[in-house]
N, C-alpha and C positions, 0 to 999 in steps of 0.2 A: 604586056597587054595580059599573058598567062601567069604572070605572078601577081598581077591585079586581080584576077579571074578567082585565084584561089584562094588570095586575103577574103574576098567577098563570100566565098565558099564556107570555107573556115570558120568563119565569124556567125553566119548562120545557122552552124551544126553546132560549136558551142559556146555561143554569143558573144557579149562582149562587156566586162561590168559597167565601163564608164556610159554605155550605150542605156542602161537598163538605168541611170541613176536619174531622179529626177529633179526638173530644172522649174521653180514657182517665185514668179513674181523676181524671177532674174536672182533666185538664190538657189544653191544646188542641195539638192537633199541627199543625204547618205545614202546608199541601198542596203547597206547592212550596219548591223552594230554587234560589239563584242561589249558585254556588260564588265566582267569579268571572268577571270584566270578559271578554267573549268566549266566554265557556265554556256554553253551551250549558243552560236553565231545566232543574231536573229536578222532575218530578212524585213525591207521594207514592206509594208501589208498596204499603205495608202498614206497619202498624204494631199491636203488642202488649206485654203485659205478661210482662216476664223474673220469674217465682218462685224462691225456694228452698225447698228442702223442701215445694213444694207450697200454702203457703201466706202466705209471707214476697213481699210486693212489693218488687223490689229495683228496678227501673227499665223505663222504657216505651222500647222498642226500635223504631225506623224505619228502612225501606229507604226511598231517593230514587233515582229512573234518568230517563232519555229517555225512554224509553216503558214502561208497563206492561207488567209480565212476571209470571207465575206459575210460572215453570218455573225451577227453580235451577241448569242444566246453561245454559239460553239466559242467564241474566244472568253464570255464571263466563265465559260466551264472548264476552259483550258488551265492547268494547272502550272503551265510552262513559265520563265521568264519570258518579261514585255518590256516595252518602252514607248513611254509617250515622250514626244519633243516637242516644244515650241521653241519656233524662232521668232521671236520679236520682228516685227514691220513699225508699229506706231512708236513716236518718239514722247508720246504722251499716254504711257501706261505705268499705272502708279500697280503696287504691290496692293493696296485698298478696292482698284478695277478688277485685277484677277480674282481677288479671295471674294466678291461680291458677286461674281460670275459662276466663280468654281460652287460657291454657297449654296444659291438661287437653283442652278443646275440639279445639285443631290438634293436640294428639300421636293423638287420638281419629278425624279424619278426616284425616289425613296420612299419607304412607310415611315412613319414617325418610331418606328419599335425599331425599324433597321438605323434612322438615323441616331438615334438613343443610346445603341450599342456602340457607333461610333464617335458618338461629342468626346471626348477626350483627345482622341489623335486629331480628331478635324482643326480642335482649338491648339492645339500643338503644332499643326502646319499651318495653322493661321497666324501665329506668334512669331515663326519664322519668318512666313510672306511680309508680315508685317515689319518685322527688323530691317529688308530691304529697302523702306519706303518707297525710293523709285525703281522702275527695269527698265535698261537704256534699249534704244533702238539697235538691233544687232545681237542684243545678248540671247543666249541659249538658257531653257529650262529644260533639264531630262526630268521625268518620274520612270524609276525603275524599279519594276519589281523581279524579288529575286527570291527564290522559292526558300522558306526556311530563316529566311533573314527578314524581310516586308520590302517597305517602298522606301526607296532610295531618291533623295530631292536634290539636284547638281543644278548651280546657276552658272554659267560660265565656267566651267570646268572646277568649281570647288562643292564638297558634297556639305549640306548645310544640315540634314536630317534621315534620321531612318523614322520608318514608322513600322511595328510590327501587325503583321497578321494578314493573312492572303483577301480578307473579306474587304479591307482597307483600298487594298490597289483596287478589285471589283468593285468596290462603289465607285471610286476615281474616274474609273472606264466610262461610267452611265456619264458621267459629264460630255464625255466628245461621242460615244456610241452607243449611248442611251435613248428610250421609246423618246422621251423629251431633251434632247441633247442640245447645247448651247450655239449649235449652228446648224440645221440640215445638211445644209450641201457640204460642211464639212464632214460631217458624219458618213456621207454616203461616200466621198473623198477617201477619209481615213478604211473605210470596209470596201476599198478599191472597187466601187460603183459608180464613181463619179470622176470626171475630168480636171484632177487637183493641179495638176500642172504638164506643161510637154513635156517629152520625153529627147533627150539630145544623143 
């Protein structure tokens, strides 16, 4: 009994990494991420479900930062490394679905001038996504921002493209946490304001 109480006390004081992991729709979301050697470790800021038509679960979106923040403007202004992850839940997701969703969200959140500055890089991302054709249920897509490098896109562990410019990743963030995101509930969850999943 004394040993049990001691364990409880130690867990309360020092925490437990497993207890901080999020479980969303049966998928365990890592509470930390390491993007590359020499890059500060990231912590899970928040995660939640991306819905389509309010009831179709498309993917789990997760946001990782060097420090937790719940204000999107503060996140946009943060020059440090970041990660957005998408764990695909639907067996009917095509690359064109994701491209259309992303492009629509960018158009909703950015001015024509801002879009013009990003046009070629958006085309490069669209071309890469189109080459994938379909994205299978269970696949994981990472969009990593590495300072002085750019936005690295990894699909199922394979690096597909790196797109230069901090402005590009900041624009991509608007898809999920901008004022007109693809999913308002997902935005709140990624900002740590909603109950994206249960803790276990």
